[in-house]
DRENFITOR-791418 format. One record per atom (N, C-alpha, C, O): residue in three letters; x, y, z. Coordinates in steps of 0.05 Angstrom, whole numbers, plus 5000, padded with zeros to 4 digits. Layout:
BEGIN
ALAXYZ...
This chain:
BEGIN
MET528652375340MET527252575356MET525152445373MET524852515397TYR523652255362TYR521552125378TYR522751965401TYR521751955423GLY525051845395GLY526451695416GLY527351865439GLY527151785462VAL528352105433VAL529152295453VAL526852375471VAL526952385495TYR524552445458TYR522152525472TYR521152295489TYR520252345512ALA521252055478ALA520251825494ALA521951775519ALA520951715540GLU524551815516GLU526351785539GLU525751995560GLU525851935584GLN525152235551GLN524452445570GLN521952375586GLN521752415610LEU520052265572LEU517552185585LEU517951955604LEU516751945626ARG519751775598ARG520351555616ARG521651665642ARG521051565664ARG523451865639ARG524651975663ARG522552115681ARG522952145705GLU520352195668GLU518252325683GLU516252115695GLU514252185707GLY516951855691GLY515251645702GLY513051555684GLY511351395692LYS512951655659LYS510851575641LYS511751335624LYS514051255625LYS509851215610LYS510450975594LYS509651015565LYS507550925557PRO511251165550PRO510551215522PRO510750965505PRO512450785511TYR509150945485TYR509250725465TYR509750845438TYR508050985427LEU512050795427LEU512850915402LEU511650755378LEU512050515377ILE510250885361ILE509250765336ILE511050855313ILE511151095307PRO512450675300PRO514350755279PRO512750865254PRO510350835252ALA514250985236ALA513051095212ALA511450885197ALA512450665192GLY508950955191GLY507250765177GLY506250535194GLY504950355183GLY506950535219GLY506150305236GLY507750055230GLY506849835237ALA509950085216ALA511549855206ALA513249745229ALA515449845234SER512249545242SER513649415264SER512849115263SER510949045249PRO514148945279PRO513148665280PRO510248655288PRO508748485277LEU509348825306LEU506448825314LEU504748915290LEU502648805285GLY505649125276GLY504149215253GLY504049005231GLY501948965218ALA506248865227ALA506248645207ALA504348425215ALA503148305198TRP504148375241TRP502348175250TRP499448235243TRP497848055238GLY498748495241GLY496048565233GLY495448465205GLY493148385200TYR497448465187TYR496948355160TYR497348055158TYR496447935138ILE498647935178ILE498547645180ILE495647565186ILE494547365175GLU494347715204GLU491547665210GLU489747725186GLU487747585181CYS490447935171CYS488947995146CYS489047765127CYS487047685115PHE491347645124PHE491747415106PHE490047185115PHE488647045099LYS490047135142LYS488446915153LYS485446965147LYS483946775141GLU484647215150GLU481847275145GLU481147225116GLU478947115110MET482947295097MET482347235069MET482246935064MET480646845048MET483946785077MET483846495075MET481246385085MET479946215072ASP480346485108ASP477846385120ASP475446445102ASP473546295102GLN475646665087GLN473446745069GLN473646595042GLN471846625025GLY475746445038GLY476146305013GLY476946484990GLY476846404967MET477846724997MET478546924976MET481046834960MET481146864935LEU482946714974LEU485546654960LEU485246424940LEU487046384924ASP483046274942ASP482546064922ASP481846194895ASP481946054874ARG481146444895ARG480246574870ARG482446754858ARG481946884838PHE484846754870PHE486946924860PHE489646784857PHE490146584871ASP491246884839ASP493946774836ASP496146944849ASP498246854857ASP495547204850ASP497447404859ASP496147614877ASP493747664875VAL497747724895VAL496847944912VAL498848174909VAL501248124910VAL497748414905VAL499548654902VAL498748864923VAL496448904928VAL500848984934VAL500349194955VAL502549404952VAL504749354942ALA501949644962ALA503849864961ALA506049804982ALA505549705004LEU508549884976LEU510749874994LEU511550155003LEU512650304988GLY510750225028GLY511450485038GLY513550465061GLY515750565059SER512650335082SER514450285105SER514849985109SER516249905128SER513649825093SER514149535090SER512449355108SER512449105104GLY511049455128GLY509549285147GLY507349125133GLY507048885139THR505849255116THR503649115103THR504548885086THR503648655089ALA506448945068ALA507448735049ALA508848515065ALA508648285058CYS510348585086CYS511848385101CYS509848195115CYS510247955114GLY507748305127GLY505748135140GLY504447945121GLY504147705127LEU503648045098LEU502447865078LEU504347655068LEU503547415065ALA506847735063ALA508847545052ALA509547325073ALA509747095066VAL509747405098VAL510347215119VAL508047015122VAL508546775124ALA505547115122ALA503246935125ALA503146745101ALA502546515105ASN503646845078ASN503546685054ASN505646455056ASN505146225049TYR508046525066TYR510146335070TYR509546125091TYR509845885087LEU508546215114LEU508146035137LEU505745845132LEU505745625142THR503845935116THR501445765111THR501945575087THR500245405082GLY504145615073GLY504545455049GLY502745525026GLY502445365007SER501545765027SER499845845005SER501445884980SER503745944980LYS500045834957LYS501445854931LYS501146124918LYS501946164895ILE499946314933ILE499746584923ILE502546714920ILE504346644935LYS502846894900LYS505347044898LYS504747324907LYS502947464898VAL506347424926VAL505947694938VAL507847884925VAL510347844924HIS506848114915HIS508348324903HIS508148574919HIS505948644928GLY510348714923GLY510348974936GLY511449184917GLY513649154908ILE509949404912ILE510849604894ILE511749854909ILE510149974924SER514249934907SER515350154922SER513950414914SER513650474890VAL513250574934VAL512050834928VAL513951064937VAL513351294933ASP516250984949ASP518051204957ASP520951114960ASP522751234947HIS521550904975HIS524350834981HIS525550644959HIS524150554941THR528150584963THR529550404945THR529050114953THR528050064975LEU529549934934LEU529149654940LEU531049554962LEU530349384978GLU533449674964GLU535349604985GLU534249675013GLU534549525032TYR532849905014TYR531549985039TYR529549775047TYR529449695071PHE527849685029PHE525749495035PHE526949225043PHE525949095061ARG529049145029ARG530248885036ARG531248895065ARG530948705080GLN532449125073GLN533449145100GLN531149145120GLN531349015141ARG528949295114ARG526749305133ARG525349035136ARG524748955158VAL524948895114VAL523648635115VAL525448435130VAL524448265145THR528048455125THR529948285140THR529648325170THR529748135185GLU529448575178GLU529148645206GLU526548525218GLU526448415240HIS524348555202HIS521848445211HIS521948135214HIS520948025233LEU523248005195LEU523447715195LEU524947625220LEU524147435234ALA527047765227ALA528647695251ALA526947735276ALA527047575294ALA525547965277ALA523848025300ALA521647825304ALA520747765326LEU520647715282LEU518447515283LEU519547225287LEU517947035288GLY522147195288GLY523346935294GLY523446755269GLY523646515272ILE523446875246ILE523546715221ILE526346705210ILE527446915203GLU527546465210GLU530346435202GLU530646295175GLU528846145167GLY532846355162GLY533446215137GLY531846305113GLY531646165093VAL530546535116VAL528846645094VAL529746925088VAL530147095106SER530146985063SER530847255055SER528347395043SER526447265035PRO528347665043PRO526047815032PRO525347725004PRO522947694997ASP527347674987ASP526747594959ASP525647314957ASP524547244936ASP525847154978ASP524646884978ASP521646894979ASP520246714969ILE520547104993ILE517747104999ILE516247344987ILE513747354989LEU517747534976LEU516447784967LEU517747884941LEU520147914940ASP516047934921ASP517048054896ASP517048354899ASP514948484899LEU519448464901LEU519848754904LEU519948894877LEU521548814860ILE518249094873ILE518049224848ILE518649524851ILE517549654868TYR520449624834TYR521149914836TYR520850034808TYR520949904788GLY520450304808GLY520250444782GLY517650604779GLY517150714758TYR516050614801TYR513550754799TYR513150964821TYR510851024829THR515351064831THR515151254853THR514351534843THR513651704860GLY514451584817GLY513851844807GLY515652054818GLY518152034816GLN514552274829GLN516152484840GLN516852444870GLN518052614882GLY516052204880GLY516752144908GLY514352174926GLY512152254918HIS514752104951HIS512652104971HIS511552384975HIS512952574978GLY508852394975GLY507552654980GLY507452834956GLY506453064958ARG508452744933ARG508352904909ARG507152734886ARG507652494884SER505552864869SER504152714849SER504652824821SER504953064817THR504752644802THR504952724774THR502052754763THR500152654775GLN501752894741GLN499152934729GLN498052664720GLN495552624721GLU499752484711GLU498852224703GLU497552074726GLU495451944723GLU498752094750GLU497651964774GLU494952084782GLU493151934788LEU494852344781LEU492352474789LEU490052404769LEU487752364777ALA490752394743ALA488752324723ALA487852044727ALA485451984723LEU489551864736LEU488851584740LEU486951564765LEU485151404765ILE487451724785ILE485651734808ILE482851794799ILE480951674807LEU482652004783LEU480052094773LEU478751884756LEU476351844758GLU480251764738GLU479251554721GLU478151314736GLU475851224731VAL479651224756VAL478850994771VAL476351054788VAL474550894790SER476351294801SER474151364818SER471551394803SER469451314813THR471651514779THR469251564764THR468151304751THR465751274747GLN469951114745GLN469150874732GLN468350654751GLN466750484745THR469550654775THR469050434794THR467850524821THR466650354835GLY468050784827GLY467150874853GLY469250824875GLY468650894899VAL471550724869VAL473750674888VAL475550914889VAL476650994868LEU476051024912LEU477751254915LEU480551154923LEU480851004943LEU482551234908LEU485351164914LEU486851414922LEU486651624909ASP488451394942ASP489951624952ASP492351684934ASP493351494920PRO493351934933PRO495552004915PRO498351924924PRO500251934909ASP498651854950ASP501251794960ASP502051504959ASP504451444955PHE500151324962PHE500851034964PHE499450874942PHE500650774923CYS496850854944CYS495350664928CYS495450724898CYS495650534882ILE495450974891ILE495351034862ILE498050964849ILE498150874826LYS500251004864LYS502850934853LYS503050634850LYS504150534831ALA501950484870ALA502050194869ALA500250094846ALA500949894833LEU497950214843LEU496150124821LEU497450184794LEU497350024776ARG498650414792ARG500050484766ARG502250284761ARG502650204738GLY503650194782GLY505649994778GLY504549724771GLY505649584754THR502249654783THR500949404776THR500149394746THR500649204732LEU498849614737LEU498049624709LEU500449624691LEU500449504670GLY502549774699GLY504949784682GLY506249514679GLY507049444657GLU506449364702GLU507749104700GLU505948904685GLU507048724671MET503348934687MET501548754671MET501948794641MET501848604626ARG502449044634ARG502849104605ARG505749034596ARG506048914575GLN507749104612GLN510449084603GLN511848824611GLN513748734598ASN510948704633ASN512348474644ASN510248274656ASN510448204679PRO508348184640PRO506248004650PRO507247744662PRO505947634679ALA509647654653ALA510647404664ALA511447424694ALA511847224707ARG511547674704ARG512147714732ARG509947594750ARG510447524773PHE507547584739PHE505247484755PHE504847184749PHE505347084727GLN503847044770GLN503346754767GLN501046704748GLN500946494735GLY499046884748GLY496746844732GLY495347104726GLY496447314730ARG492947084716ARG491447324708ARG489447414730ARG488147624727ARG489347264752ARG487447334774ARG489147484796ARG490247354813VAL489147744794VAL490847904812VAL489148064831VAL487348214823LEU489748034857LEU488348174878LEU489948414886LEU492248384896PHE488848654882PHE490248904891PHE489048984918PHE486649034920ILE490749014938ILE489749084965ILE489949384969ILE492149494967HIS487749514974HIS487649794980HIS488449835010HIS486949745027SER490649965015SER491649985042SER491250255055SER492550335074GLY489350415043GLY488550665057GLY490150915049GLY491350915027GLY490051115066GLY491351365060GLY489551575048GLY490451735032MET486951555055MET484951715041MET485252025046MET484452175029TYR486252095068TYR486252385076TYR487752565056TYR486952795052SER489752455043SER491352615024SER489752684999SER490652844983LEU487452554996LEU485752624973LEU484652914975LEU483853034955PHE484653014999PHE483353275004PHE485353495010PHE484653695023ASP487853465001ASP489853675006ASP490053874984ASP491854044984GLY488353864964GLY488354064942GLY489653984917GLY489454124897ARG491053754917ARG492553674893ARG490653624869ARG491453664846LEU488253534874LEU486453464853LEU484653694843LEU483153674824ASP484853924857ASP482954144852ASP483054234823ASP481054274810LYS485454284813LYS485754394785LYS484654194765LYS483254274747LEU485353944768LEU484353744749LEU481353714751LEU479953674731MET480253724775MET477353704778MET475953934764MET473853894752THR477054174766THR475854404753THR475954384723THR474054434709GLU478254294713GLU478654264684GLU476854054671GLU476154074648THR476153854687THR474453634676THR471653634688THR470253424686ALA470853854698ALA468153874712ALA465853784694ALA463953674704ALA466053824668ALA463853764650ALA463553464646ALA461453364637THR465653304651THR465653024644THR466352834667THR466052594664ASN467352934690ASN468552754710ASN466452624728ASN467252454744GLN463952694727GLN461852564742GLN462252594772GLN461252434788VAL463752804781VAL464152854809VAL462453094816VAL462553304802PHE460853074837PHE458953284843PHE459353384872PHE460153234890ASN458653634875ASN458653754902ASN456053674916ASN453853714904PHE456253564940PHE453853474953PHE451753694957PHE449353644954ASP452753944963ASP450854164966ASP449354214941ASP446954284942ASP450654184918ASP449254234892ASP447154024888ASP445054074876LEU447553774897LEU445653564892LEU443153594909LEU440953524900ILE443353714933ILE441053734951ILE439754014949ILE437554054959ARG441154204936ARG440054474934ARG437654474915ARG437854374892PRO435354584923PRO433054594904PRO433654744879PRO435054954880SER432754644856SER433254774830SER431355004826SER431455134805
């Protein structure tokens, strides 16, 4: 549909620029190649053995994995699926590698693909996932979205418990890749109400209203 509309705009003399789902394109992957370089410049990767990120449309994980490969870094990059099958991701990463001019490398050579934590699928949350969002936010102050990061974090914790040998070491960096807006679509309302006495989440108006 987007391609049809873009072609119509071109016939009208306009120059549309199509951004694929999730921004997953060679250009989008390059953004996370730069992210990896920034982490190297900061000396962060000297403090970790593994990097974990959500796999939604593959651009983030592909960029990190490519940078890790090209720099000869000894980090192990893991991508945890939040919606699609592993076959889908292998195909997408293969396409990105070709577009970036990287030959003789398969997705499984540079990226550990993990499946089994999609829950009810993209845009849908289990009660376990919502409860974990609340637990993490109240204990750490870090907000995780229900569509991407919480599924990936649940997968990270699950693999640490059930398959720890999957990781190179115990120093694991989990990258928060955003998606905050879905926190406010009402999915958490019922749980917030049920746990109001203990969840340490407050309404800003209540905090500033004179007692």
